[in-house]
C-alpha positions as CSV (number, residue, x, y, z in Angstrom):
1,M,31.0,61.8,-39.6
2,V,33.0,58.8,-40.3
3,R,33.0,56.3,-37.6
4,N,36.1,53.9,-37.0
5,T,35.3,50.6,-37.9
6,K,38.1,48.5,-36.4
7,P,37.9,46.4,-34.2
8,R,37.9,47.9,-31.2
9,Y,41.1,45.7,-29.5
10,G,42.8,45.0,-32.6
11,K,42.1,42.4,-35.4
12,V,40.2,39.4,-34.5
13,R,41.9,36.1,-34.8
14,P,39.5,33.3,-35.4
15,K,40.0,30.3,-32.7
16,P,41.9,27.3,-33.5
17,P,39.1,24.1,-33.3
18,L,39.1,22.3,-30.4
19,F,41.7,19.5,-30.4
20,V,40.5,16.1,-28.7
21,P,43.1,13.6,-28.5
22,A,42.2,9.8,-29.5
23,P,41.5,8.3,-26.7
24,D,45.0,6.1,-26.7
25,T,47.0,9.2,-26.8
26,L,46.2,10.1,-23.5
27,Q,48.6,10.0,-20.8
28,L,47.3,10.2,-17.6
29,P,49.3,9.0,-14.2
30,P,48.4,5.7,-13.0
31,E,46.4,6.9,-10.0
32,D,44.2,8.9,-12.1
33,L,43.6,5.7,-14.3
34,K,43.0,4.1,-11.2
35,E,40.1,6.8,-9.6
36,A,38.6,7.2,-13.7
37,A,38.1,3.5,-13.7
38,R,36.5,3.5,-10.2
39,P,32.2,3.2,-10.9
40,V,30.1,5.6,-10.3
41,P,28.1,4.5,-7.0
42,E,24.0,4.8,-7.7
43,I,21.9,7.4,-6.4
44,D,19.5,5.6,-4.1
45,I,16.5,8.1,-4.5
46,Q,14.2,6.2,-2.6
47,A,16.6,6.3,0.5
48,M,17.3,10.1,-0.2
49,R,13.5,10.3,-0.1
50,E,13.1,8.4,3.5
51,E,15.7,10.4,4.8
52,A,14.4,14.1,3.7
53,Y,11.2,12.9,5.3
54,R,12.6,11.9,8.8
55,A,14.4,15.0,9.1
56,G,11.2,17.1,8.2
57,Y,9.2,14.9,10.3
58,T,11.6,15.3,13.4
59,E,12.1,18.7,13.0
60,G,7.8,19.1,12.6
61,V,7.2,17.5,15.9
62,E,10.0,19.0,17.6
63,E,8.5,22.2,16.5
64,T,5.0,21.5,17.7
65,V,5.9,20.4,21.1
66,A,8.2,23.8,21.5
67,S,5.1,25.4,20.2
68,H,3.0,24.2,23.2
69,L,5.3,25.5,26.0
70,P,4.5,28.6,27.4
71,P,5.9,32.2,26.2
72,Y,10.2,32.6,27.2
73,T,10.3,28.5,28.4
74,V,12.0,25.8,26.8
75,L,12.1,22.0,27.9
76,P,15.5,21.2,28.0
77,E,17.2,17.5,27.2
78,I,13.9,16.0,26.6
79,G,13.1,14.8,23.1
80,A,9.6,15.0,21.5
81,G,9.3,11.3,21.4
82,E,9.6,11.7,25.1
83,V,7.1,13.6,25.3
84,I,4.4,11.9,22.7
85,A,5.1,9.0,24.7
86,A,4.2,10.3,28.2
87,G,1.0,12.2,26.6
88,L,-0.1,8.5,25.2
89,Q,-0.5,7.4,28.5
90,V,-3.1,9.9,29.4
91,Y,-5.2,8.8,26.6
92,K,-4.8,5.0,27.7
93,E,-8.4,4.3,28.0
94,H,-8.8,4.9,24.3
95,W,-6.6,2.8,23.2
96,L,-7.9,0.3,20.4
97,P,-6.4,-2.8,20.5
98,L,-6.1,-4.9,16.9
99,L,-6.1,-8.4,16.1
100,R,-2.3,-9.4,15.8
101,P,-1.5,-11.9,13.0
102,E,-1.2,-15.0,15.0
103,E,-4.9,-14.0,16.1
104,V,-6.4,-13.4,12.6
105,Y,-4.5,-16.7,11.6
106,G,-6.2,-18.3,14.4
107,R,-9.5,-17.0,13.8
108,M,-9.0,-18.1,9.9
109,E,-7.4,-21.7,10.7
110,H,-11.1,-22.5,12.7
111,A,-13.4,-20.9,10.3
112,L,-11.5,-23.1,7.5
113,A,-11.6,-26.4,10.2
114,T,-14.9,-25.5,11.1
115,G,-16.6,-24.9,7.6
116,Q,-17.8,-21.4,8.9
117,P,-17.4,-18.5,6.6
118,L,-14.8,-15.5,7.3
119,S,-14.1,-12.4,5.1
120,V,-10.8,-10.6,5.8
121,V,-11.0,-7.6,4.2
122,R,-8.8,-4.4,4.5
123,L,-8.8,-0.3,4.0
124,G,-6.1,1.6,2.5
125,D,-6.2,4.8,1.0
126,G,-8.0,3.8,-2.3
127,E,-11.4,2.3,-0.1
128,L,-11.1,5.2,2.2
129,L,-11.3,7.8,-0.6
130,A,-14.0,5.5,-2.7
131,L,-15.8,5.6,0.7
132,A,-15.3,9.7,1.0
133,H,-16.1,11.0,-2.5
134,D,-19.3,13.3,-2.3
135,T,-20.2,12.3,1.3
136,V,-16.9,13.5,3.7
137,L,-14.6,14.9,0.8
138,P,-16.1,16.5,-2.3
139,V,-15.4,14.3,-5.7
140,E,-13.3,16.9,-7.1
141,E,-10.8,16.9,-3.8
142,V,-10.8,13.1,-4.1
143,R,-9.8,12.8,-7.6
144,Q,-6.8,15.0,-6.5
145,K,-5.9,12.9,-4.1
146,G,-6.8,9.7,-5.7
147,R,-5.4,10.0,-9.1
148,F,-4.7,6.5,-8.9
149,L,-8.4,5.1,-8.1
150,S,-9.1,4.1,-11.8
151,N,-6.3,2.2,-11.2
152,A,-7.9,0.6,-8.5
153,G,-11.2,-0.6,-9.8
154,M,-13.1,2.9,-9.2
155,T,-14.0,5.3,-11.5
156,L,-15.2,9.1,-10.0
157,P,-18.2,9.5,-9.5
158,D,-19.9,6.0,-8.6
159,P,-22.2,6.4,-5.6
160,Q,-23.5,3.0,-5.8
161,A,-20.5,1.6,-5.8
162,R,-19.1,3.6,-3.0
163,D,-22.8,2.8,-1.2
164,M,-21.9,-0.9,-1.7
165,L,-18.2,-0.7,-0.3
166,A,-19.6,0.8,3.0
167,E,-22.7,-2.1,3.3
168,S,-19.9,-4.7,3.0
169,L,-17.9,-3.1,6.2
170,R,-21.0,-3.7,7.5
171,T,-20.9,-7.1,7.9
172,A,-17.3,-8.4,6.7
173,G,-15.9,-10.6,9.6
174,I,-12.3,-9.1,10.1
175,I,-11.5,-5.4,8.9
176,G,-7.6,-4.4,8.0
177,I,-7.3,-0.4,9.0
178,P,-4.4,1.7,8.9
179,H,-2.2,2.5,11.1
180,S,-1.2,5.7,9.4
181,R,-2.5,8.9,10.8
182,L,-1.9,10.6,7.6
183,P,-5.2,12.6,6.0
184,T,-6.6,9.8,3.4
185,F,-5.5,6.9,6.3
186,Q,-6.8,7.2,9.5
187,G,-7.6,10.9,8.7
188,L,-10.6,9.8,6.7
189,L,-11.4,6.5,8.1
190,F,-12.9,7.1,11.5
191,P,-14.8,10.4,9.8
192,V,-16.2,7.9,6.8
193,L,-17.3,6.0,9.4
194,R,-19.1,8.3,11.3
195,H,-20.6,9.3,8.1
196,Y,-22.2,5.8,7.5
197,G,-23.3,5.3,11.4
198,I,-20.9,2.3,11.8
199,S,-19.4,2.2,15.4
200,Y,-15.5,1.3,14.9
201,R,-15.9,-0.5,18.6
202,S,-18.3,-2.7,17.1
203,L,-16.3,-4.1,14.5
204,T,-13.2,-6.8,14.5
205,L,-10.6,-4.8,13.5
206,T,-6.8,-5.8,12.6
207,T,-3.9,-4.0,10.2
208,S,-4.1,-3.1,6.7
209,T,-1.4,-4.5,6.5
210,I,-2.2,-8.1,7.6
211,N,-1.7,-9.9,4.4
212,Y,2.0,-8.8,4.6
213,A,2.0,-9.9,8.2
214,L,0.7,-13.1,7.8
215,H,3.3,-14.2,4.9
216,E,6.1,-12.8,6.7
217,H,5.3,-14.5,10.1
218,G,5.1,-18.0,7.9
219,L,1.0,-18.2,8.8
220,L,0.0,-17.0,5.4
221,Q,2.0,-20.3,4.3
222,Q,0.1,-22.9,7.2
223,L,-3.3,-21.4,6.1
224,L,-2.9,-22.3,2.5
225,H,-1.1,-25.4,2.3
226,G,-3.5,-28.5,1.9
227,R,-6.8,-26.2,1.0
228,R,-8.2,-25.9,-2.1
229,L,-7.7,-22.5,-3.5
230,L,-9.6,-20.3,-5.6
231,L,-7.7,-17.3,-7.0
232,I,-9.2,-14.3,-7.9
233,G,-7.5,-11.1,-9.6
234,D,-6.0,-9.5,-12.7
235,R,-2.4,-11.3,-11.4
236,A,-4.1,-14.7,-10.3
237,P,-3.1,-16.5,-13.3
238,E,1.0,-15.6,-12.7
239,L,0.3,-16.2,-9.1
240,A,-1.3,-19.7,-9.7
241,D,1.8,-20.4,-11.4
242,V,4.1,-19.0,-8.7
243,L,2.3,-21.1,-6.0
244,R,2.3,-24.3,-7.7
245,A,6.2,-24.3,-8.7
246,S,7.3,-22.7,-5.4
247,A,4.9,-25.1,-2.9
248,A,2.9,-27.3,-4.9
249,L,0.1,-26.1,-3.8
250,N,-3.7,-26.8,-4.6
251,I,-5.0,-24.3,-7.2
252,A,-8.4,-25.2,-7.5
253,A,-9.7,-22.3,-9.8
254,V,-8.5,-19.0,-11.2
255,I,-10.8,-15.9,-12.0
256,S,-9.4,-13.3,-14.2
257,P,-9.3,-10.4,-14.9
258,V,-11.8,-8.0,-12.8
259,R,-13.0,-5.2,-14.3
260,G,-14.0,-3.3,-11.5
261,F,-17.3,-2.7,-9.7
262,R,-19.4,-3.8,-12.7
263,D,-17.5,-7.4,-13.1
264,I,-18.7,-8.3,-9.2
265,P,-21.8,-10.3,-10.6
266,R,-19.7,-12.2,-13.2
267,V,-17.2,-13.0,-10.6
268,M,-19.5,-14.1,-7.8
269,A,-21.6,-16.4,-10.5
270,E,-17.9,-18.2,-11.4
271,A,-16.9,-18.3,-7.9
272,A,-20.3,-20.0,-6.9
273,G,-19.5,-22.7,-9.4
274,C,-16.1,-23.5,-8.1
275,E,-15.4,-26.1,-5.6
276,F,-12.9,-24.2,-2.9
277,D,-12.0,-23.8,0.8
278,L,-10.2,-20.4,0.3
279,A,-10.4,-17.6,-1.6
280,V,-7.7,-15.3,-2.0
281,V,-8.6,-12.0,-4.0
282,A,-6.4,-9.4,-5.5
283,S,-8.9,-7.0,-7.2
284,G,-8.2,-3.5,-5.6
285,I,-11.3,-1.7,-4.2
286,P,-13.7,-4.3,-5.5
287,A,-12.1,-7.2,-3.4
288,V,-13.3,-5.9,-0.2
289,V,-17.1,-6.5,-1.6
290,I,-16.1,-9.6,-3.4
291,C,-14.4,-11.2,-0.1
292,E,-17.5,-10.1,2.2
293,R,-20.1,-11.6,-0.3
294,I,-18.1,-14.9,-0.9
295,A,-18.2,-15.4,2.9
296,S,-21.9,-14.2,3.2
297,Q,-23.2,-15.7,0.0
298,L,-21.6,-18.3,-0.3
299,G,-20.4,-19.6,3.6
300,K,-16.4,-19.7,2.7
301,V,-13.3,-18.0,3.7
302,A,-11.9,-15.4,1.8
303,L,-8.8,-13.1,2.2
304,D,-8.3,-9.6,0.5
305,F,-4.6,-10.6,-0.9
306,G,-3.9,-7.1,-2.1
307,H,-0.3,-6.0,-4.0
308,L,0.9,-9.2,-1.9
309,A,-0.4,-10.8,-5.2
310,D,2.0,-8.4,-7.6
311,K,4.9,-9.2,-5.3
312,L,4.6,-12.7,-5.8
313,A,3.6,-13.2,-9.1
314,S,7.1,-10.8,-9.9
315,G,9.1,-12.6,-8.0
316,E,10.1,-9.3,-6.1
317,T,8.6,-11.2,-2.9
318,P,9.7,-15.0,-2.8
319,Y,6.9,-17.5,-1.4
320,A,8.1,-19.9,1.2
321,G,6.2,-23.0,1.3
322,K,5.2,-24.7,4.9
């Protein structure tokens, strides 16, 4: 049998090449030209994420409240926020007050004026994950949740560094703790303290963002003014330049870089040879230990400066003098 090989729908003609007119030959109405010339707005990804988080958070909280109501029952015209606010009053006796920025400033100012030692350290998710590995959480889980730890001066597993960090908490003067109740923040804080036998009610506590709060309230500027400053950390040289240029501060010495926990003995030896009043330390997780030892071993005042050093050094956050 001979098959018919002719095209089913007749002769196939080749398509003519696509013609795109040159830009100068395009003829658009004036209103279309204005629309084409209008700049395309940039998409704020961070704002979108925050809006999505807020929307998801609100839905989740409302559903949680609904799940605690009896079957076939609703709570009309009362939002989850009102329910939570009312419920918190029941636990008022368990509230734990934290030092406010002006109170932390007052204690630091007093220590500087009287020559007494004082360390102000901070616990974020990095420090808490470091304390939790192979104690409260398996090391593999901490690796998954804390992929950034190696950049913050902690390589897992490191039980010696972990225990060094825990020991510093016992003797630190003021400890900043996270306000967030998320799993890697307060969700770890209290189990970690319980594991090490440290009573949070025996500690002097403030917020872990106290470095930013002091700056925003203008209190940091008052602390640094007229003091001999020791800057410690990888960004210390750039930070020194900013502080000299913007506020003519007295930078007594700079110690940089800080290569994790193994570098703490060298940092402390260099600090012991410096004449200074206040140490500003931005060296990741080891900053907790360095600040505490500057106070306990050298009898000075030390502030865990954190990422505020990066923001000031880069100019992202301006430093306004006293």
